[in-house]
C-alpha positions as CSV (number, residue, x, y, z in Angstrom):
1,X,-0.3,0.0,0.2
2,X,3.2,2.3,0.7
3,X,4.3,1.4,-2.4
4,X,1.1,2.0,-4.3
5,X,0.1,5.2,-3.0
6,X,3.7,6.8,-3.4
7,X,3.5,6.1,-7.0
8,X,0.3,7.7,-7.6
9,X,1.2,10.6,-5.1
10,X,4.8,11.3,-5.9
11,X,3.8,13.6,-8.9
12,X,1.7,15.4,-6.4
13,X,4.9,15.5,-4.0
14,X,7.4,16.7,-6.5
15,X,4.8,19.3,-7.4
16,X,4.9,20.3,-4.3
17,X,8.4,20.7,-3.3
18,X,8.9,22.6,-6.1
19,X,6.3,25.3,-4.8
20,X,8.2,24.9,-1.3
21,X,11.6,25.5,-3.3
22,X,10.1,28.5,-5.6
23,X,8.4,30.1,-2.6
24,X,11.6,29.6,-0.1
25,X,13.7,31.9,-3.2
26,X,10.8,34.5,-4.1
27,X,10.8,35.1,-0.5
28,X,14.5,35.3,-0.1
29,X,14.9,37.6,-3.2
30,X,12.2,40.1,-1.7
31,X,13.4,39.9,1.8
32,X,16.9,40.9,1.1
33,X,16.4,44.7,0.5
34,X,13.6,44.8,3.4
35,X,16.4,43.8,5.8
36,X,19.1,45.6,4.8
37,X,16.6,48.4,5.1
38,X,15.9,47.2,8.8
39,X,19.5,47.4,9.6
40,X,20.7,50.2,7.8
41,X,17.8,52.6,9.0
42,X,18.5,51.9,12.5
43,X,15.2,50.4,13.8
44,X,16.7,47.4,16.2
45,X,17.9,50.5,17.6
46,X,14.6,52.4,18.2
47,X,13.1,49.3,19.2
48,X,15.7,48.7,22.0
49,X,15.4,52.1,23.4
50,X,12.5,54.1,22.8
51,X,9.9,53.5,20.1
52,X,7.9,56.5,21.0
53,X,10.6,58.9,20.5
54,X,9.7,61.7,17.7
55,X,12.8,60.7,15.8
56,X,12.3,56.9,16.3
57,X,8.6,57.2,15.3
58,X,9.5,59.0,12.1
59,X,12.0,56.1,11.3
60,X,9.6,53.4,12.2
61,X,6.7,55.5,10.2
62,X,9.1,55.5,7.1
63,X,10.1,51.8,7.0
64,X,6.7,50.9,6.9
65,X,5.4,53.0,4.3
66,X,8.4,51.9,2.6
67,X,7.7,48.0,3.1
68,X,4.9,47.5,4.6
69,X,2.2,47.2,2.1
70,X,4.4,46.1,-1.0
71,X,6.3,43.5,0.7
72,X,3.9,42.0,4.0
73,X,0.4,42.9,3.2
74,X,0.4,41.4,-0.4
75,X,0.5,38.4,1.2
76,X,-3.0,38.7,1.7
77,X,-3.3,37.8,-1.8
78,X,-1.6,34.4,-1.1
79,X,-4.7,33.6,1.9
80,X,-5.9,31.7,-0.4
81,X,-3.1,29.1,-1.5
82,X,-3.2,26.2,1.5
83,X,-7.0,25.9,0.0
84,X,-5.6,25.5,-3.5
85,X,-3.1,23.1,-2.5
86,X,-5.3,21.0,-0.3
87,X,-8.5,20.6,-2.8
88,X,-5.4,19.4,-5.5
89,X,-4.3,16.5,-3.7
90,X,-7.1,15.9,-1.9
91,X,-10.0,16.0,-4.9
92,X,-8.3,13.3,-7.0
93,X,-7.6,10.6,-4.1
94,X,-11.3,9.0,-4.6
95,X,-12.8,11.4,-7.2
96,X,-10.1,10.0,-9.9
97,X,-10.5,6.4,-8.6
98,X,-14.5,6.7,-9.1
99,X,-14.3,8.9,-12.3
100,X,-11.8,6.7,-14.3
101,X,-13.2,3.4,-12.6
102,X,-9.8,2.2,-11.2
103,X,-11.8,1.5,-7.9
104,X,-12.8,-1.9,-9.3
105,X,-9.3,-3.0,-9.2
106,X,-8.1,-1.1,-5.8
107,X,-11.1,-2.3,-3.9
108,X,-11.1,-6.1,-4.9
109,X,-7.6,-6.7,-4.0
110,X,-6.5,-8.3,-0.2
111,X,-6.5,-5.0,1.2
112,X,-10.2,-3.8,2.4
113,X,-11.2,-0.7,1.0
114,X,-10.7,1.2,4.9
115,X,-7.8,0.1,5.3
116,X,-6.5,1.1,1.3
117,X,-8.2,4.8,2.1
118,X,-7.2,4.9,5.6
119,X,-3.6,4.3,4.6
120,X,-3.6,6.4,1.9
121,X,-4.6,9.4,3.7
122,X,-2.2,9.0,6.8
123,X,0.6,8.9,4.3
124,X,-0.8,11.9,2.5
125,X,-1.8,13.7,5.3
126,X,1.9,13.3,6.7
127,X,3.4,15.1,3.9
128,X,1.0,17.6,3.5
129,X,2.0,18.3,7.9
130,X,5.6,18.8,6.0
131,X,4.8,21.1,3.4
132,X,2.5,22.9,5.8
133,X,5.3,23.3,8.2
134,X,7.9,23.9,5.7
135,X,5.7,27.1,4.5
136,X,4.9,28.6,8.0
137,X,8.8,28.4,8.6
138,X,9.7,30.1,5.0
139,X,7.2,33.0,6.0
140,X,7.7,33.0,9.3
141,X,11.3,33.7,8.8
142,X,10.8,36.4,5.5
143,X,8.6,38.2,8.5
144,X,11.0,38.7,10.9
145,X,11.9,42.1,10.7
146,X,8.3,42.9,9.9
147,X,6.9,41.5,12.9
148,X,9.4,43.2,15.3
149,X,7.6,46.5,14.4
150,X,3.8,44.7,13.8
151,X,3.7,42.0,16.2
152,X,1.7,39.1,14.9
153,X,-1.9,39.7,14.3
154,X,-1.9,41.2,11.1
155,X,-3.4,38.9,8.4
156,X,-0.2,38.9,6.6
157,X,1.5,37.3,9.8
158,X,-1.2,35.4,11.8
159,X,-2.9,33.0,8.8
160,X,1.3,32.1,7.5
161,X,2.7,31.8,10.9
162,X,1.8,29.5,13.9
163,X,-0.4,26.3,13.4
164,X,-3.1,27.8,11.1
165,X,-1.8,27.6,7.4
166,X,-1.1,23.5,8.3
167,X,-4.3,23.1,9.7
168,X,-6.3,25.1,7.5
169,X,-4.1,23.1,4.4
170,X,-5.1,20.1,5.7
171,X,-9.1,21.1,6.5
172,X,-9.4,22.2,2.4
173,X,-7.8,18.7,1.6
174,X,-10.4,16.5,4.4
175,X,-13.1,18.7,2.4
176,X,-11.8,17.6,-1.2
177,X,-11.6,14.0,-0.2
178,X,-15.0,14.0,0.9
179,X,-16.4,16.0,-2.2
180,X,-14.5,13.6,-4.5
181,X,-16.3,10.4,-2.9
182,X,-19.4,12.1,-3.5
183,X,-19.3,14.0,-6.5
184,X,-16.8,11.3,-8.3
185,X,-15.4,14.2,-10.2
186,X,-12.2,15.6,-9.8
187,X,-12.9,18.8,-11.0
188,X,-16.1,19.2,-9.8
189,X,-14.6,18.0,-6.1
190,X,-12.3,21.0,-6.1
191,X,-14.8,23.9,-6.7
192,X,-17.4,21.3,-4.1
193,X,-14.3,22.0,-1.7
194,X,-12.8,25.1,-1.8
195,X,-16.2,27.0,-1.5
196,X,-17.5,26.1,2.0
197,X,-13.5,26.2,2.9
198,X,-13.1,29.8,1.3
199,X,-16.1,30.6,3.2
200,X,-14.9,29.4,6.4
201,X,-11.2,30.9,6.1
202,X,-13.2,34.3,5.9
203,X,-15.3,34.0,8.6
204,X,-12.4,32.9,10.8
205,X,-10.4,36.4,9.6
206,X,-12.5,38.7,9.3
207,X,-15.4,37.4,11.9
208,X,-14.3,34.7,14.6
209,X,-10.8,35.3,15.4
210,X,-11.7,38.8,17.2
211,X,-13.8,36.8,19.2
212,X,-11.7,33.8,20.3
213,X,-11.4,35.3,23.7
214,X,-13.4,38.2,25.3
215,X,-11.4,41.9,24.5
216,X,-9.9,43.8,27.2
217,X,-10.9,47.5,28.0
218,X,-8.3,49.9,29.0
219,X,-8.9,54.3,29.4
220,X,-6.5,56.1,28.2
221,X,-5.8,60.0,28.0
222,X,-8.2,62.0,25.9
223,X,-5.0,63.2,23.5
224,X,-4.5,59.5,22.4
225,X,-4.3,59.2,18.9
226,X,-6.5,56.4,17.9
227,X,-4.5,53.4,15.7
228,X,-6.8,50.4,14.9
229,X,-5.3,47.0,14.3
230,X,-2.0,45.8,15.4
231,X,0.6,48.9,15.6
232,X,4.3,50.2,16.5
233,X,3.2,52.7,18.8
234,X,0.3,50.7,20.0
235,X,-1.6,53.0,22.1
236,X,-2.2,50.3,24.9
237,X,1.7,50.8,25.5
238,X,2.3,46.7,23.8
239,X,4.0,46.5,20.5
240,X,1.0,44.1,18.3
241,X,-2.1,44.7,20.7
242,X,-5.2,44.5,18.6
243,X,-7.0,47.4,19.0
244,X,-10.6,46.3,18.0
245,X,-12.6,50.1,18.6
246,X,-11.9,52.9,20.8
247,X,-15.0,55.2,22.2
248,X,-14.0,58.7,22.8
249,X,-15.5,60.7,25.4
250,X,-14.2,64.0,26.7
251,X,-12.2,62.6,29.7
252,X,-10.7,60.0,28.1
253,X,-10.7,57.3,25.1
254,X,-12.0,53.8,25.5
255,X,-10.3,51.2,24.1
256,X,-10.8,47.5,23.2
257,X,-8.2,45.4,22.2
258,X,-7.0,42.1,21.7
259,X,-3.1,41.7,23.8
260,X,-0.2,40.4,21.6
261,X,0.0,37.7,24.2
262,X,-2.8,36.2,23.0
263,X,-1.5,35.1,19.5
264,X,-0.3,31.3,20.7
265,X,-3.6,31.0,21.9
266,X,-5.8,31.9,19.2
267,X,-3.9,29.8,17.3
268,X,-4.7,27.0,19.2
269,X,-8.2,27.9,18.8
270,X,-7.9,28.5,15.0
271,X,-5.8,25.2,14.5
272,X,-8.5,23.1,16.5
273,X,-11.1,24.1,14.4
274,X,-9.9,23.3,10.9
275,X,-8.8,20.5,12.4
276,X,-11.9,19.1,13.6
277,X,-13.8,20.0,10.7
278,X,-10.8,18.0,8.7
279,X,-11.5,15.1,11.0
280,X,-14.9,14.9,10.9
281,X,-14.8,15.0,6.7
282,X,-12.4,12.6,6.4
283,X,-14.8,10.2,9.1
284,X,-18.0,11.1,7.1
285,X,-15.9,9.8,4.0
286,X,-14.5,6.4,5.7
287,X,-17.8,5.7,7.3
288,X,-19.0,6.6,3.6
289,X,-16.8,4.0,1.9
290,X,-17.5,1.3,4.4
291,X,-21.3,1.7,3.1
292,X,-20.9,2.0,-0.5
293,X,-21.7,-1.1,-2.4
294,X,-19.0,-3.2,-4.2
């Protein structure tokens, strides 16, 4: 079974490695000038001294305006990459067997169909975990200078660092495996799996994430300048705190925020959500395959 699975998926493994290598080379090239500017502009010295000082604020602001969008926020455009990889690899696992009729040979061998599916799922999932971890390490290295300025709660950071990337990749893969069994067509399964995955991704990014834990509230001087989202000179005094809302009164500014220290708590919550959905989809696929008439 291991040899057969490798023969069937070695092309996908080679493409995945090529994607990872291409991503690493690309990010290395675009990161080099950003890291050089970070060093030459003295950003590290400002962070070690007083980021709130006027000269440091100007230096940091210039760096962010120059590199922030072009080389970091543009990563938002890559948010769909885990979903695309997951459905491309997951949909053919059962969909192609049913579409081309090769299931008749595969499921008539001495290996029971349930064991056949579980073995394939285990091996392919292990490969996807390795790919996800590799992509996470590459993105984390790439964003290191910017993370020191904005923290890890920006979309360009949270979705590519920690556990979220690998977990969302596995979720898309599981959806595609189940869709392939139901639709019995590879392309149709890709579409059927990608749409709900994209909806869940959007729901997590823009609705659920800020509510994973109750936000904190702090009263600041009325003269405080309001900056929403993760930011360097955070109103709360902590780098990377995620400012959700602010209410101005004559006496003070009431700020609601998620502290930067909750990054890993939020990663665990979001990864748990994706992995729960993935486990449910794969368990359903195994159950349906067991019930399927020969």
